[in-house]
C-alpha positions as CSV (number, residue, x, y, z in Angstrom):
1,A,-15.9,134.5,-47.5
2,L,-17.0,130.9,-47.1
3,L,-15.7,130.1,-50.6
4,L,-12.4,131.7,-49.9
5,A,-12.1,129.7,-46.6
6,V,-12.8,126.5,-48.5
7,L,-10.3,127.3,-51.2
8,L,-7.6,128.1,-48.7
9,W,-8.3,125.0,-46.6
10,A,-8.5,122.5,-49.5
11,P,-4.8,122.2,-50.2
12,W,-4.1,121.4,-46.5
13,W,-6.8,118.8,-46.4
14,A,-5.1,117.0,-49.3
15,L,-1.9,116.8,-47.4
16,H,-3.4,115.2,-44.4
17,G,-1.5,112.0,-43.7
18,A,1.4,112.9,-46.1
19,P,4.6,111.6,-44.6
20,L,7.4,113.8,-43.5
21,T,6.9,116.6,-46.0
22,E,9.2,118.7,-44.0
23,L,12.0,116.3,-44.9
24,S,11.3,116.1,-48.6
25,G,14.0,118.6,-49.3
26,D,16.5,117.1,-46.8
27,Q,19.5,116.0,-48.8
28,D,20.7,113.4,-46.3
29,F,17.2,111.9,-46.1
30,Q,17.0,111.8,-49.9
31,L,20.4,110.2,-50.1
32,F,19.3,107.6,-47.6
33,L,16.2,106.9,-49.6
34,Q,18.1,106.6,-52.9
35,R,20.8,104.3,-51.5
36,N,18.3,102.0,-49.7
37,L,16.0,101.9,-52.8
38,E,19.0,100.4,-54.6
39,F,19.8,98.1,-51.7
40,T,16.2,96.9,-51.6
41,R,16.3,96.3,-55.3
42,K,19.4,94.1,-54.8
43,I,17.7,92.2,-52.0
44,R,14.7,91.6,-54.2
45,G,16.9,90.3,-57.0
46,D,18.6,87.9,-54.6
47,A,15.3,86.7,-53.2
48,A,14.0,86.2,-56.8
49,A,17.2,84.2,-57.6
50,L,16.5,81.9,-54.6
51,Q,12.9,81.5,-55.8
52,R,14.2,80.4,-59.2
53,L,16.5,77.9,-57.5
54,V,13.5,76.5,-55.6
55,C,11.6,76.2,-58.9
56,D,14.6,74.6,-60.8
57,T,15.8,72.3,-57.9
58,L,12.5,71.3,-56.3
59,Q,10.1,71.8,-59.2
60,L,7.9,74.1,-57.0
61,C,7.1,77.0,-59.3
62,K,3.4,77.9,-59.2
63,E,1.8,79.3,-56.1
64,D,-1.8,78.5,-57.2
65,E,-0.8,74.7,-57.5
66,L,0.4,74.8,-53.8
67,L,-2.4,76.6,-52.1
68,L,-4.1,73.5,-50.7
69,V,-0.8,72.4,-49.1
70,R,-0.3,76.0,-47.7
71,Q,-3.4,75.6,-45.6
72,D,-1.6,72.9,-43.6
73,L,1.5,75.1,-43.0
74,D,2.0,77.9,-40.5
75,I,3.7,80.4,-42.8
76,A,3.0,84.0,-41.8
77,Q,3.1,87.0,-44.0
78,A,4.9,89.9,-42.2
79,P,2.5,92.8,-42.1
80,L,3.2,96.0,-43.9
81,E,-0.2,97.7,-43.8
82,Q,1.3,100.8,-42.3
83,C,3.3,101.3,-45.5
84,H,0.3,101.6,-47.8
85,R,-2.4,103.2,-45.6
86,R,-3.9,106.5,-46.7
87,T,-2.6,107.9,-43.4
88,F,0.9,106.7,-44.2
89,Q,3.6,107.7,-41.6
90,A,7.2,107.0,-42.2
91,E,7.9,106.1,-38.5
92,T,5.4,103.3,-38.3
93,C,6.2,102.1,-41.9
94,F,9.9,102.0,-41.1
95,S,9.2,100.1,-37.9
96,Q,7.1,97.5,-39.7
97,I,9.8,97.1,-42.4
98,R,12.4,96.4,-39.7
99,A,10.1,93.9,-37.9
100,G,9.4,92.1,-41.2
101,L,13.1,91.9,-42.1
102,R,13.8,90.3,-38.7
103,V,11.1,87.7,-39.3
104,Y,12.3,86.8,-42.8
105,H,15.9,86.8,-41.6
106,G,15.1,83.9,-39.3
107,S,12.8,82.2,-41.8
108,L,15.6,82.0,-44.4
109,A,17.2,79.2,-42.4
110,T,14.5,77.1,-44.0
111,I,15.8,77.9,-47.4
112,R,19.4,77.2,-46.4
113,A,18.4,73.7,-45.3
114,L,16.5,73.1,-48.6
115,L,19.4,74.4,-50.8
116,P,22.6,73.7,-48.9
117,G,24.6,74.2,-52.1
118,H,23.4,77.8,-52.2
119,A,24.0,78.6,-48.5
120,G,26.3,81.5,-49.6
121,L,23.5,83.3,-51.4
122,V,21.2,82.8,-48.3
123,D,24.0,84.2,-46.1
124,T,24.5,87.2,-48.4
125,L,20.8,87.8,-48.4
126,Q,20.6,87.7,-44.6
127,L,23.6,90.0,-44.2
128,D,22.0,92.5,-46.6
129,M,18.7,92.3,-44.7
130,A,20.5,93.0,-41.4
131,N,22.3,95.9,-43.0
132,L,19.1,97.4,-44.5
133,S,17.4,97.1,-41.1
134,S,20.4,98.8,-39.5
135,N,20.3,101.6,-42.1
136,I,16.6,102.2,-41.4
137,Q,17.2,102.2,-37.6
138,Q,20.1,104.7,-38.0
139,Q,18.0,107.0,-40.2
140,M,15.1,106.9,-37.8
141,E,17.5,107.9,-35.0
142,D,19.0,110.7,-37.1
143,L,15.4,112.0,-37.8
144,G,14.5,111.8,-34.1
145,L,11.8,109.1,-34.8
146,A,11.0,106.5,-32.2
147,T,12.8,103.2,-32.8
148,V,12.2,99.7,-31.5
149,T,15.2,97.5,-31.2
150,Y,14.4,93.8,-31.1
151,P,16.6,91.7,-28.9
152,T,18.5,89.1,-30.9
153,E,18.1,86.4,-28.2
154,H,14.3,86.3,-28.7
155,Q,14.2,85.9,-32.4
156,D,11.1,84.3,-34.0
157,P,11.5,80.6,-34.2
158,V,12.3,79.0,-37.5
159,P,9.2,77.3,-38.9
160,T,9.0,73.6,-38.5
161,F,7.4,71.2,-40.9
162,S,6.0,67.7,-40.6
163,S,7.5,66.3,-43.8
164,Q,10.2,67.0,-46.3
165,F,7.5,68.0,-48.9
166,H,5.9,70.4,-46.4
167,H,9.4,71.8,-45.8
168,Q,9.9,72.4,-49.5
169,V,6.4,74.0,-50.0
170,G,7.0,76.1,-46.8
171,G,10.3,77.3,-48.3
172,F,8.5,78.2,-51.5
173,F,5.9,80.3,-49.6
174,I,8.4,82.0,-47.3
175,L,10.2,83.3,-50.4
176,A,6.9,84.2,-52.1
177,N,5.8,86.2,-49.1
178,F,9.2,87.7,-48.7
179,Q,9.1,89.0,-52.3
180,R,5.7,90.6,-51.7
181,F,7.0,92.1,-48.5
182,L,10.0,93.6,-50.4
183,E,7.8,94.9,-53.2
184,T,5.7,96.8,-50.6
185,A,8.8,98.1,-48.8
186,Y,10.3,99.2,-52.1
187,R,7.2,101.1,-53.0
188,A,7.1,102.8,-49.6
189,L,10.7,104.0,-50.0
190,R,10.0,105.2,-53.5
191,H,6.9,107.0,-52.3
192,L,9.0,108.9,-49.7
193,A,11.6,109.7,-52.3
194,S,9.0,111.2,-54.6
195,L,7.7,113.7,-52.1
């Protein structure tokens, strides 16, 4: 009887922390995931294009060569630990993705100032980020998940730098951090789509 109880309980234990399994067959949710995986892929491509422009224009290409300068800069990495924990939950992951998009949306003003000839690409990227955040908020509302709406008048301040070189290196690290953030967000969406 004990063996039977263990065998019956084991599959449920393996599912502990699995996100939204009840929605895995929901067609609207799957459509949302597929569309926003593509959208996130596009945003990643645009962020990578900006990183290449920073490399080509400012000759800042290798992160390991800039680590000493980074210590002098106040460049934060938006957290996404809720999106890769063993006890992953879509609600907290989606909230962290939205919060991170808001942070990087403001930080991209740094890149616009560094690459004024490419302001259009920065504007497109910021618009896409706002749309992705809006898509996630709408989906959370549709699923009945708790949402947090951040007021636009209290956006995080744009980073300030003590010299032009620090501004350039800061822009490099903002983009590097943003690309890591997008990679994690993409993997989280892909994980949900695979359930």
